[in-house]
C-alpha positions as CSV (number, residue, x, y, z in Angstrom):
1,M,150.6,-11.7,-45.1
2,G,153.3,-13.2,-43.0
3,I,155.8,-11.0,-41.1
4,I,158.9,-10.8,-43.5
5,K,156.9,-10.2,-46.5
6,N,154.7,-7.6,-44.6
7,I,157.7,-5.9,-43.8
8,V,158.9,-6.1,-47.4
9,F,155.5,-4.7,-48.5
10,T,155.3,-1.7,-46.3
11,F,158.9,-0.7,-47.5
12,F,158.2,-0.8,-50.8
13,I,154.9,1.2,-50.6
14,L,156.8,4.3,-49.1
15,F,159.5,3.9,-51.2
16,Y,157.2,3.9,-54.3
17,V,155.8,7.2,-53.1
18,Q,158.9,9.3,-52.1
19,T,160.7,7.8,-55.7
20,S,157.8,8.0,-57.8
21,A,157.3,12.0,-56.8
22,Q,158.2,14.3,-59.3
23,T,161.2,16.4,-58.1
24,Y,162.1,19.9,-59.1
25,D,165.7,21.6,-59.3
26,T,165.7,25.1,-57.7
27,I,167.8,27.6,-59.6
28,I,168.5,31.6,-59.2
29,F,168.0,34.1,-61.7
30,S,168.8,37.9,-60.5
31,G,168.5,36.9,-56.8
32,K,165.1,35.1,-56.9
33,N,163.9,31.6,-56.8
34,F,162.6,29.5,-59.6
35,V,162.3,25.8,-60.0
36,E,162.6,23.7,-63.3
37,H,159.4,22.0,-64.7
38,F,159.3,19.7,-67.6
39,V,155.4,19.8,-68.8
40,K,154.3,15.6,-68.6
41,G,151.7,14.2,-71.0
42,G,148.3,16.0,-70.5
43,E,149.4,18.4,-68.2
44,S,147.9,22.4,-68.9
45,L,149.3,25.5,-67.6
46,K,146.6,25.9,-65.1
47,K,147.4,22.3,-63.4
48,I,151.1,23.3,-63.7
49,A,150.2,26.9,-61.6
50,K,148.2,25.0,-59.1
51,L,150.9,22.7,-58.7
52,H,153.3,24.9,-57.8
53,N,151.1,27.5,-55.9
54,V,151.4,30.2,-58.2
55,K,149.5,32.3,-61.1
56,T,149.2,31.1,-64.3
57,S,150.2,34.8,-65.4
58,A,153.4,34.2,-63.5
59,I,154.4,31.4,-65.6
60,K,153.6,32.9,-68.9
61,N,155.8,36.4,-68.0
62,A,158.3,34.2,-66.6
63,N,158.6,32.5,-69.4
64,E,157.3,34.5,-72.1
65,L,154.8,32.0,-73.3
66,N,152.6,33.2,-76.6
67,K,152.1,29.3,-77.9
68,R,150.6,26.0,-76.6
69,L,152.7,24.2,-74.2
70,F,154.3,20.6,-75.8
71,Y,155.5,17.4,-74.2
72,N,158.6,17.7,-72.1
73,Q,159.1,21.5,-72.4
74,L,160.9,23.3,-70.1
75,L,159.2,26.0,-67.7
76,Y,160.8,27.9,-65.2
77,I,158.4,28.4,-62.5
78,P,159.1,31.9,-60.1
79,I,158.4,30.2,-56.6
80,Y,159.5,33.3,-55.2
81,L,156.0,34.4,-56.0
82,N,154.5,31.8,-53.8
83,K,152.7,33.0,-51.1
84,V,150.7,30.1,-49.9
85,D,150.6,29.4,-45.9
86,E,150.8,26.0,-45.2
87,K,149.7,27.1,-41.6
88,A,146.2,28.0,-43.1
89,F,145.4,24.5,-43.7
90,S,144.5,22.0,-41.0
91,V,144.6,18.5,-41.7
92,N,141.8,17.5,-38.8
93,K,139.2,20.2,-40.2
94,L,139.3,18.7,-43.6
95,I,138.8,15.4,-42.2
96,V,136.0,16.2,-40.1
97,D,134.4,18.2,-42.7
98,E,134.4,15.1,-45.0
99,V,133.5,12.5,-42.4
100,A,131.1,12.4,-39.6
101,I,132.5,11.2,-36.3
102,D,131.4,7.7,-35.7
103,N,131.3,6.1,-32.2
104,N,130.1,2.5,-33.4
105,P,133.2,0.1,-32.0
106,S,132.3,-2.8,-34.6
107,V,134.8,-3.3,-36.7
108,T,134.5,-3.1,-40.4
109,N,136.9,-5.9,-42.1
110,I,138.5,-4.5,-45.6
111,A,140.2,-6.8,-48.0
112,L,142.4,-5.8,-50.7
113,L,143.4,-8.1,-53.3
114,M,146.1,-6.4,-55.7
115,P,149.1,-7.7,-58.0
116,Y,151.8,-6.2,-55.7
117,Y,154.2,-9.2,-57.0
118,L,155.8,-9.2,-53.7
119,V,158.1,-11.9,-54.5
120,K,159.3,-10.6,-57.4
121,N,160.1,-7.2,-56.1
122,D,161.8,-9.0,-53.2
123,T,163.8,-10.9,-55.4
124,M,164.9,-7.8,-57.5
125,F,165.5,-5.8,-54.0
126,N,168.1,-8.6,-52.8
127,N,170.0,-8.7,-56.0
128,Y,171.2,-5.2,-55.4
129,K,173.4,-3.8,-52.5
130,D,172.6,-0.1,-53.9
131,T,169.8,1.3,-52.9
132,L,170.0,4.2,-55.5
133,E,169.6,1.4,-58.2
134,I,166.2,0.7,-56.8
135,P,164.0,2.9,-58.5
136,N,165.2,1.7,-62.1
137,I,165.0,-2.0,-61.0
138,L,161.0,-1.6,-59.4
139,Y,158.5,-4.0,-60.9
140,E,156.7,-2.1,-63.5
141,K,153.6,-4.3,-63.1
142,S,153.6,-3.3,-59.1
143,K,153.3,0.3,-60.1
144,T,149.2,-0.1,-60.3
145,A,148.6,-1.7,-57.3
146,L,150.8,0.7,-55.4
147,S,149.3,3.6,-56.4
148,F,145.6,2.4,-55.6
149,H,147.0,1.3,-52.1
150,I,148.2,4.4,-51.3
151,G,144.7,6.3,-52.1
152,V,143.1,3.3,-49.8
153,E,145.7,3.9,-46.8
154,L,145.2,7.5,-47.2
155,A,141.5,7.2,-47.0
156,L,141.5,5.1,-44.3
157,D,143.8,7.2,-41.8
158,S,140.9,10.1,-42.4
159,L,138.5,7.4,-41.3
160,R,140.1,6.6,-38.5
161,R,141.1,9.8,-37.0
162,A,137.3,10.3,-37.1
163,G,136.7,7.7,-35.0
164,R,136.0,4.6,-37.4
165,N,137.4,1.2,-36.7
166,I,139.0,-0.3,-39.9
167,V,140.9,-2.9,-40.6
168,L,142.5,-3.7,-44.0
169,H,143.8,-7.0,-45.0
170,T,145.9,-7.4,-48.2
171,F,146.5,-10.1,-50.0
172,D,149.0,-10.5,-53.3
173,T,147.2,-11.8,-56.4
174,N,150.8,-11.8,-58.0
175,Q,148.1,-11.5,-61.3
176,D,147.8,-15.6,-61.2
177,T,144.9,-17.7,-61.6
178,L,146.3,-20.3,-59.1
179,E,147.3,-17.5,-56.3
180,V,143.7,-15.9,-56.6
181,R,142.2,-19.2,-56.3
182,K,143.8,-19.8,-53.3
183,I,143.1,-16.9,-51.8
184,I,139.4,-17.0,-52.4
185,Y,139.3,-20.7,-51.6
186,S,141.1,-20.7,-48.1
187,N,138.2,-19.2,-46.6
188,R,140.1,-16.2,-45.3
189,L,137.6,-13.7,-47.3
190,N,134.9,-15.1,-44.6
191,N,134.4,-12.4,-42.3
192,M,135.4,-9.8,-44.7
193,D,132.7,-7.0,-45.2
194,V,134.5,-5.2,-47.8
195,I,136.5,-6.7,-50.8
196,I,138.3,-4.7,-53.4
197,G,139.6,-6.4,-56.6
198,P,140.9,-8.4,-58.1
199,L,141.8,-6.0,-60.7
200,Y,141.1,-7.9,-63.8
201,S,137.7,-9.0,-64.9
202,K,138.9,-12.8,-65.2
203,F,140.0,-12.8,-61.5
204,F,137.3,-10.9,-60.3
205,Q,134.9,-13.4,-61.9
206,I,136.2,-16.2,-59.3
207,L,135.6,-14.1,-56.3
208,C,132.1,-13.6,-57.9
209,K,131.6,-17.4,-58.0
210,K,132.6,-17.6,-54.5
211,Y,130.8,-14.7,-52.7
212,G,128.9,-13.0,-55.4
213,K,125.5,-13.9,-54.2
214,D,126.4,-12.9,-50.2
215,T,124.8,-9.7,-50.0
216,S,126.2,-9.3,-46.5
217,K,129.6,-8.6,-48.3
218,V,130.4,-6.0,-50.7
219,L,132.5,-6.8,-53.5
220,I,133.7,-3.7,-55.8
221,A,135.5,-4.1,-59.3
222,P,137.5,-0.9,-59.2
223,L,139.1,-0.7,-62.8
224,S,137.3,-2.9,-65.2
225,I,134.8,-1.8,-67.8
226,N,133.8,-5.5,-68.4
227,T,130.5,-6.6,-67.4
228,K,130.8,-10.3,-68.5
229,A,129.8,-13.0,-66.2
230,I,129.6,-10.8,-63.1
231,S,126.3,-8.9,-63.7
232,K,124.2,-11.6,-62.1
233,Y,125.7,-11.5,-58.7
234,P,123.9,-9.0,-56.3
235,A,126.8,-8.2,-53.9
236,V,129.0,-6.3,-56.8
237,Y,129.4,-2.9,-57.3
238,Q,131.2,-1.8,-60.6
239,I,133.0,1.6,-60.2
240,A,134.0,2.0,-64.2
241,P,131.0,2.1,-66.6
242,S,130.7,-0.3,-69.2
243,N,131.0,1.0,-72.9
244,K,127.3,0.3,-73.2
245,L,126.6,2.4,-70.5
246,Q,128.8,5.2,-71.3
247,T,127.0,5.3,-75.2
248,E,123.9,5.5,-73.0
249,I,124.9,8.5,-71.4
250,L,126.2,10.1,-74.0
251,T,123.1,9.5,-76.4
252,N,120.6,10.9,-73.7
253,Y,123.5,14.1,-73.4
254,L,123.0,14.1,-77.2
255,L,119.3,13.7,-77.1
256,A,118.8,16.4,-74.4
257,N,121.0,19.1,-75.6
258,K,121.5,18.4,-79.7
259,K,118.4,16.7,-80.8
260,D,118.3,19.1,-83.3
261,E,121.2,19.0,-85.0
262,R,123.3,16.6,-86.8
263,I,124.7,13.4,-85.3
264,I,126.6,11.0,-87.1
265,L,127.9,7.8,-85.2
266,F,131.6,6.2,-86.4
267,H,132.7,2.8,-84.7
268,D,135.2,0.6,-85.3
269,K,134.7,-3.2,-86.3
270,K,134.6,-4.6,-82.5
271,E,131.8,-2.1,-81.7
272,K,129.7,-2.9,-84.7
273,G,126.9,-4.4,-82.3
274,L,127.2,-1.3,-79.5
275,S,126.7,0.9,-82.8
276,A,123.3,-0.9,-83.8
277,Y,122.3,-0.6,-80.0
278,V,123.0,3.3,-80.2
279,K,121.1,4.0,-83.2
280,H,118.6,1.9,-81.3
281,L,118.2,4.1,-78.8
282,F,118.5,7.2,-81.1
283,N,115.6,5.9,-83.2
284,T,113.6,5.3,-79.9
285,A,113.7,8.5,-79.1
286,G,112.7,9.6,-82.8
287,K,116.0,11.3,-83.3
288,E,117.7,10.0,-87.2
289,V,121.3,9.3,-87.0
290,S,124.0,8.2,-89.6
291,V,126.1,5.3,-88.7
292,F,129.3,4.5,-90.4
293,Q,132.0,1.5,-89.6
294,V,135.2,2.8,-90.4
295,K,137.9,0.7,-92.0
296,N,140.5,3.5,-93.4
297,T,141.0,6.2,-91.1
298,N,142.5,8.6,-93.6
299,V,141.2,11.8,-94.0
300,D,140.3,11.4,-97.7
301,S,138.4,8.2,-96.4
302,I,136.2,9.6,-94.2
303,R,135.6,13.6,-95.6
304,K,132.5,12.7,-97.7
305,F,130.4,11.9,-94.7
306,F,131.0,15.6,-93.3
307,T,128.8,18.5,-93.8
308,E,129.4,22.0,-92.8
309,E,128.5,21.0,-89.3
310,Q,127.8,18.1,-86.9
311,N,128.2,16.2,-83.5
312,V,130.3,13.1,-83.6
313,M,130.2,9.9,-81.5
314,L,133.2,7.6,-81.4
315,L,132.5,4.2,-80.5
316,S,135.6,2.8,-79.8
317,S,138.1,2.2,-77.4
318,N,141.2,1.6,-79.7
319,K,144.0,3.7,-78.9
320,A,145.0,3.8,-82.7
321,F,141.7,4.3,-83.9
322,I,140.6,7.1,-81.7
323,S,143.8,8.8,-82.7
324,K,144.0,8.9,-86.1
325,M,140.2,9.7,-86.6
326,L,140.8,12.9,-84.1
327,G,143.7,14.0,-86.5
328,S,141.4,13.3,-89.8
329,I,138.7,14.9,-88.4
330,G,140.7,18.3,-87.5
331,S,141.6,18.6,-90.8
332,I,138.1,18.7,-92.5
333,D,137.5,22.1,-93.1
334,S,134.3,22.1,-90.6
335,I,133.0,22.4,-87.7
336,S,132.7,19.2,-85.4
337,T,132.2,18.7,-81.7
338,V,133.4,14.9,-80.8
339,F,131.9,13.0,-78.0
340,A,134.2,9.7,-76.7
341,F,134.4,7.2,-74.0
342,E,136.4,7.8,-71.0
343,S,139.5,5.8,-72.7
344,V,140.1,8.4,-74.3
345,K,141.2,10.3,-71.4
346,G,144.1,7.9,-70.7
347,F,145.8,8.1,-74.4
348,D,148.7,10.3,-73.8
349,N,149.6,10.7,-77.4
350,L,146.6,13.0,-78.3
351,D,147.4,16.5,-79.5
352,I,145.3,19.0,-76.9
353,T,145.2,21.7,-79.1
354,N,143.3,19.4,-81.6
355,L,141.1,18.1,-78.6
356,M,140.0,21.8,-77.8
357,E,139.5,22.7,-81.5
358,L,136.9,19.6,-81.9
359,D,135.9,20.4,-78.3
360,V,136.2,17.0,-77.7
361,H,133.6,15.8,-74.7
362,I,134.8,12.8,-72.8
363,L,133.1,11.1,-69.8
364,N,134.9,11.2,-66.8
365,S,134.4,9.2,-63.4
366,R,137.8,9.1,-62.1
367,S,140.1,12.1,-62.6
368,V,140.5,15.0,-60.0
369,D,137.6,17.8,-60.4
370,Y,139.1,20.8,-59.3
371,S,136.0,22.7,-59.0
372,T,134.7,20.6,-56.3
373,N,135.7,21.1,-52.5
374,Y,135.9,17.2,-52.2
375,D,138.3,17.0,-54.7
376,L,140.4,19.7,-53.6
377,R,140.2,18.2,-49.7
378,F,141.3,15.1,-51.3
379,L,144.4,17.2,-53.1
380,K,145.2,19.2,-49.9
381,I,145.2,15.7,-47.6
382,F,147.7,14.0,-50.3
383,E,150.1,16.4,-50.8
384,L,150.5,17.2,-46.9
385,E,150.9,13.9,-46.4
386,Y,153.3,12.8,-49.1
387,M,154.8,16.5,-50.4
388,T,153.9,15.6,-53.9
389,N,151.1,15.2,-56.5
390,E,148.8,12.1,-56.5
391,R,149.5,8.7,-58.3
392,K,147.6,7.6,-61.3
393,Y,144.7,5.5,-59.2
394,T,145.2,7.0,-55.7
395,K,141.9,8.9,-56.5
396,I,139.9,6.3,-57.6
397,A,140.8,4.1,-54.5
398,Y,140.4,6.8,-51.7
399,D,136.6,7.6,-53.3
400,I,135.8,3.8,-52.7
401,I,137.0,4.1,-49.6
402,M,135.2,7.3,-48.6
403,H,131.9,5.7,-50.4
404,F,131.8,2.6,-48.9
405,C,133.1,3.2,-45.4
406,G,132.8,7.0,-45.1
407,N,129.8,9.2,-45.4
408,S,130.9,10.4,-48.6
409,N,128.2,10.1,-51.5
410,V,131.0,9.5,-54.6
411,Y,128.9,7.4,-56.8
412,E,125.6,6.7,-57.9
413,F,124.5,2.9,-58.7
414,K,122.0,1.4,-61.4
415,Q,120.9,-1.9,-60.2
416,N,119.7,-4.5,-62.6
417,S,117.1,-7.2,-61.7
418,F,120.0,-9.5,-60.6
419,G,121.1,-7.0,-57.9
420,F,124.2,-5.8,-59.8
421,K,125.4,-2.3,-59.2
422,Q,126.9,0.0,-62.0
423,N,128.6,3.3,-61.4
424,T,126.2,6.0,-63.2
425,L,127.9,9.1,-62.1
426,T,130.1,9.7,-64.9
427,P,130.0,13.5,-66.0
428,L,131.1,14.8,-69.5
429,F,134.1,16.7,-69.6
430,H,135.8,18.7,-72.1
431,Y,139.1,20.7,-72.9
432,S,139.5,24.4,-72.3
433,D,142.5,26.4,-72.1
434,Y,144.6,23.3,-72.1
435,E,142.7,21.7,-69.1
436,L,139.9,18.8,-68.6
437,V,136.6,20.8,-67.2
438,P,133.3,19.9,-66.7
439,V,130.6,20.9,-69.4
440,N,128.3,23.2,-68.2
């Protein structure tokens, strides 16, 4: 990366963190300090309390809460009750606990291929003299790469402090086939030990054709669930589980915990083949299940499939289909426990109360788990570094670096006959008290 572009890149990485951080206005009631907090999609009372380091009961009392939270609701957070002593936290101690000191002098070279859109952002910045306008003009498609990059830098900083010699090389794919080919076939990746990205599967396939059989390298597909055309390469590690793998995990859970109960499968047209595969898995285990392709998600159209009590597997990643099905199932006078793909977790239009009433179980390989020390360490390190809550893809980037370059066993991989490896550590979560928590 040239010196000019490198300066621009460094600027807008830092700028993104600062300007995208949620800010809070401080107000005073009766001589006591409060901050205003507007509820974001998917936020729970527990998560908001942890963010501001106060008790949930304090927020309830201050706002006289007796109903569920709703999107964009204004809460007053009593920060005068916050007694957290930041001096009690030692970042160095957290790092040492997480990563053993490694005195190996060899260098680990990491290539990060992301759609930063440097030229696009540089052009946009140059057109504006007033920097106050920049938060409104930052190229929207850059945000995924920036969010991911922050997690990489945070993990690398931790590893370097622990004695690791790691060099990060960044490449702007610009989400362009010609640019991706130019990077890959320029041989600039020949000496890389770990290559992360490109993000999108069609570009990652280009990387695989060049380096996929070179087992001296680690090629990481961080976000895509598509295994088509990459599962034949032994150097590849896929972090996000495919829909097929997710159905296997859900099926195994249901067989282990719900085999004596009624199980029904609903799928959209796209997942017809996958539903046949899942039915086969159940039949092989001696469990009869009912399978239905849903064309009309209206409650009156699906009511006939329900009895007094059942477990429902929804085989779809379609946001509209899932949203309508959950609403319709919630309107039926019966007891249902729903099981769904990980993608459902990202649907910000879903009613949290409905998700709790249906006890929706969602596979979750990416989010912060507040019950684990590892994730709590990550949150504390991030908050102390950036003074805000984590970005959308920061945690998964941090995990990748800590697993492949550190000593943290974040993932478990299943290897196929070609050597391709897919992450299988995808625990089940469900909603409890407006928060997504692990299933016991």
